[in-house]
C-alpha positions as CSV (number, residue, x, y, z in Angstrom):
1,M,-15.2,-16.4,-31.8
2,K,-11.8,-16.0,-30.1
3,A,-12.0,-15.8,-26.3
4,T,-11.0,-12.6,-24.6
5,K,-7.8,-13.0,-22.6
6,Q,-8.5,-13.0,-18.9
7,I,-6.9,-10.1,-16.8
8,T,-5.0,-11.7,-13.8
9,V,-5.5,-9.8,-10.6
10,L,-3.7,-9.9,-7.2
11,L,-5.8,-8.5,-4.3
12,A,-4.0,-7.0,-1.3
13,E,-6.6,-6.4,1.4
14,D,-6.4,-7.5,5.1
15,H,-10.2,-7.3,5.9
16,A,-11.8,-10.7,5.0
17,I,-15.3,-9.3,4.2
18,V,-14.0,-6.6,1.9
19,R,-11.7,-9.2,0.2
20,Q,-14.6,-11.6,-0.3
21,G,-16.9,-8.9,-1.7
22,L,-14.4,-7.8,-4.1
23,I,-13.5,-11.3,-5.3
24,S,-17.2,-12.0,-5.8
25,L,-17.6,-8.7,-7.7
26,L,-14.7,-9.4,-10.0
27,K,-15.6,-13.0,-10.7
28,S,-19.2,-12.0,-11.6
29,D,-17.7,-9.6,-14.4
30,G,-16.3,-12.6,-16.2
31,S,-13.2,-10.7,-17.4
32,F,-10.9,-11.3,-14.4
33,T,-9.0,-14.2,-12.9
34,M,-8.0,-13.7,-9.2
35,V,-4.6,-15.3,-9.0
36,G,-3.7,-14.3,-5.4
37,E,-4.9,-12.9,-2.1
38,A,-2.5,-11.0,0.2
39,K,-3.6,-10.4,3.9
40,T,-0.5,-8.3,4.7
41,G,1.8,-6.0,2.8
42,R,4.6,-8.4,3.1
43,E,2.5,-11.1,1.3
44,A,1.6,-8.7,-1.4
45,V,5.2,-8.0,-2.2
46,A,6.0,-11.7,-2.3
47,L,3.0,-12.7,-4.4
48,A,3.5,-9.8,-6.9
49,K,7.0,-11.2,-7.5
50,S,6.0,-14.8,-7.9
51,L,2.7,-14.4,-9.7
52,K,3.4,-11.3,-11.9
53,P,-0.3,-10.4,-12.2
54,D,-1.5,-8.0,-14.8
55,V,-3.0,-5.7,-12.1
56,I,-2.6,-5.4,-8.4
57,L,-5.3,-4.0,-6.2
58,M,-3.6,-2.5,-3.2
59,D,-5.2,-1.3,0.1
60,I,-3.1,1.3,2.1
61,A,-3.8,0.2,5.6
62,M,-2.1,-3.2,5.6
63,P,-0.5,-5.1,8.6
64,E,3.1,-5.9,8.8
65,L,4.0,-3.6,5.8
66,N,1.6,-0.9,4.9
67,G,0.4,-0.5,1.3
68,L,2.6,2.6,0.6
69,E,5.8,0.7,1.5
70,A,4.6,-2.6,-0.2
71,T,3.9,-0.6,-3.4
72,R,7.3,1.0,-3.2
73,Q,9.0,-2.4,-3.0
74,I,6.8,-3.8,-5.7
75,L,7.6,-1.2,-8.2
76,A,11.3,-1.0,-7.2
77,A,11.7,-4.8,-8.1
78,N,9.3,-4.5,-11.2
79,P,8.8,-0.9,-12.5
80,A,6.4,-2.5,-15.1
81,A,3.8,-3.7,-12.4
82,K,0.5,-2.0,-12.5
83,V,-0.9,-1.0,-9.1
84,I,-4.3,0.4,-8.4
85,V,-4.8,1.7,-4.9
86,L,-8.1,0.8,-3.5
87,S,-8.4,2.4,-0.1
88,A,-10.8,4.0,2.4
89,H,-7.9,6.6,2.9
90,S,-7.8,9.3,0.1
91,D,-6.1,12.2,2.0
92,N,-4.1,14.5,-0.4
93,E,-0.9,13.1,1.4
94,Y,-1.8,9.5,0.5
95,I,-2.6,10.3,-3.1
96,E,0.5,12.4,-3.5
97,R,2.8,9.7,-2.1
98,M,1.2,6.9,-4.2
99,C,1.4,9.0,-7.4
100,A,5.1,9.8,-6.7
101,L,5.6,6.1,-6.5
102,G,4.1,5.6,-10.0
103,V,0.9,3.9,-9.2
104,A,-1.4,3.3,-12.3
105,G,-4.6,4.2,-10.5
106,F,-6.2,5.3,-7.3
107,L,-9.8,4.6,-6.3
108,E,-11.8,5.1,-3.0
109,K,-13.4,2.0,-1.6
110,Q,-16.8,3.9,-2.0
111,T,-16.4,3.7,-5.7
112,S,-18.9,1.8,-7.9
113,A,-18.4,-1.7,-9.2
114,E,-18.6,-0.1,-12.6
115,I,-15.8,2.3,-12.1
116,L,-13.6,-0.4,-10.3
117,T,-14.0,-2.8,-13.3
118,K,-13.4,-0.1,-15.8
119,A,-10.2,1.0,-13.9
120,I,-8.8,-2.5,-14.1
121,H,-9.5,-2.8,-17.7
122,E,-7.8,0.6,-18.5
123,V,-4.8,-0.2,-16.4
124,A,-4.4,-3.7,-17.9
125,K,-4.2,-1.9,-21.3
126,G,-1.4,0.4,-20.1
127,N,-3.4,3.5,-19.2
128,S,-3.8,5.2,-15.8
129,F,-7.1,5.5,-14.1
130,F,-8.1,7.6,-11.1
131,S,-11.7,7.9,-9.7
132,P,-13.3,11.4,-10.6
133,T,-12.8,12.9,-7.2
134,V,-9.2,11.6,-6.9
135,A,-8.4,12.8,-10.5
136,K,-9.4,16.3,-9.7
137,R,-7.1,16.3,-6.5
138,V,-4.2,14.9,-8.5
139,Q,-4.4,17.9,-10.9
140,E,-4.5,20.2,-7.8
141,I,-1.3,18.7,-6.3
142,K,0.5,17.9,-9.7
143,N,3.1,20.6,-9.5
144,K,3.5,20.6,-5.8
145,P,7.0,19.8,-4.6
146,R,7.2,16.1,-3.4
147,D,9.5,13.1,-2.6
148,R,9.9,11.2,-5.9
149,D,10.1,7.9,-4.0
150,G,7.2,8.6,-1.8
151,M,9.0,7.8,1.4
152,I,8.0,9.3,4.8
153,K,8.9,13.0,5.3
154,T,10.5,13.9,8.6
155,E,11.9,17.2,9.9
156,G,15.0,17.4,7.7
157,N,15.4,13.6,7.4
158,R,13.5,10.7,5.7
159,L,13.1,7.3,7.0
160,T,14.8,4.5,4.9
161,S,12.7,1.5,3.7
162,R,14.0,-0.7,6.6
163,E,13.4,2.0,9.1
164,T,9.8,2.2,7.8
165,E,9.4,-1.5,8.2
166,V,10.6,-1.5,11.8
167,L,8.5,1.5,12.7
168,Q,5.4,-0.4,11.5
169,L,6.1,-3.6,13.3
170,V,7.1,-1.7,16.5
171,A,4.0,0.5,16.3
172,E,1.8,-2.7,15.9
173,G,3.2,-4.1,19.1
174,S,6.0,-6.3,18.0
175,A,8.9,-6.9,20.4
176,N,12.5,-6.5,19.1
177,K,12.7,-10.4,18.9
178,Q,9.6,-10.6,16.8
179,V,10.8,-7.8,14.5
180,A,14.1,-9.5,14.1
181,A,12.4,-12.8,13.1
182,E,9.9,-11.1,10.7
183,L,12.6,-9.2,8.9
184,G,15.3,-11.8,9.0
185,I,17.9,-9.5,10.9
186,S,19.5,-9.7,14.2
187,I,18.0,-8.3,17.4
188,K,21.1,-6.0,17.6
189,T,20.3,-4.6,14.2
190,V,16.6,-4.0,15.2
191,E,17.8,-2.0,18.3
192,K,20.1,0.1,16.1
193,H,17.1,0.8,13.6
194,R,14.9,1.8,16.6
195,Q,17.5,4.2,18.0
196,H,18.0,5.8,14.5
197,L,14.2,6.2,14.3
198,M,14.0,7.8,17.7
199,D,17.1,10.1,16.9
200,K,15.7,11.1,13.6
201,L,12.2,11.8,14.7
202,N,13.2,13.2,18.2
203,I,10.9,10.6,19.8
204,H,12.0,8.8,22.9
205,D,9.6,6.0,23.6
206,T,7.4,3.3,21.9
207,A,4.3,5.3,22.5
208,G,5.6,8.1,20.7
209,L,6.7,6.1,17.8
210,T,3.1,4.5,17.7
211,R,1.5,7.9,17.7
212,Y,3.8,9.0,14.9
213,A,3.1,5.9,12.8
214,I,-0.8,6.5,13.2
215,S,-0.5,10.3,12.3
216,N,1.7,9.5,9.1
217,G,-0.5,6.6,7.9
218,V,2.0,3.9,8.6
219,I,-0.5,2.0,10.6
220,E,-4.2,2.3,10.9
221,S,-5.6,3.4,14.3
222,R,-7.7,0.7,15.8
223,V,-10.3,3.1,16.7
224,Q,-10.6,4.4,13.1
225,L,-11.1,1.1,11.2
226,T,-13.5,1.6,8.4
227,I,-16.1,-1.0,7.9
228,I,-17.1,-1.4,4.3
């Protein structure tokens, strides 16, 4: 009897306990091979490019680069990539933005092991899969006007991909020098991006940028971390 081809999976999840639990669950199924683990959104982008897994499981609240922006970069580089969002955040805005990007599936972390494995199988075959509650909400927002690239909406302006990256790093507490090193750009360029951010958002200090980042899901509030 011919062996069934294993489905390769890349897991992007910053919480070690959740990551270990998901790996154990998928290994016990016997159909999946875990080819990589990403602890930050930036790692997820790099590993997706180098490993080219069949399916990518992506959390939204990721450090350095949130799951929304990481997914945007992954799909921009490889439109054929199959991303399943697996997140504690299932607000309509998150679902809307991820669907606009072209993700193959969206599941809440409270989802059962059976639904998760089924989702991976379906997505690997080229189908889309949303958990029942998310699927219902997808239908409700299907015809709602939205940004096709899933980028952050602002009052009359949208943040560029680079501005979003700078916003997240600044909101996470990185100084300009650290942001420059992380993104491979000059400190002067970082300062320009910060000024553009403040001008676009009409925000005049780092605390304001941080509040904006939290309220728009760019970073996860430390007091709202979800323990799975």
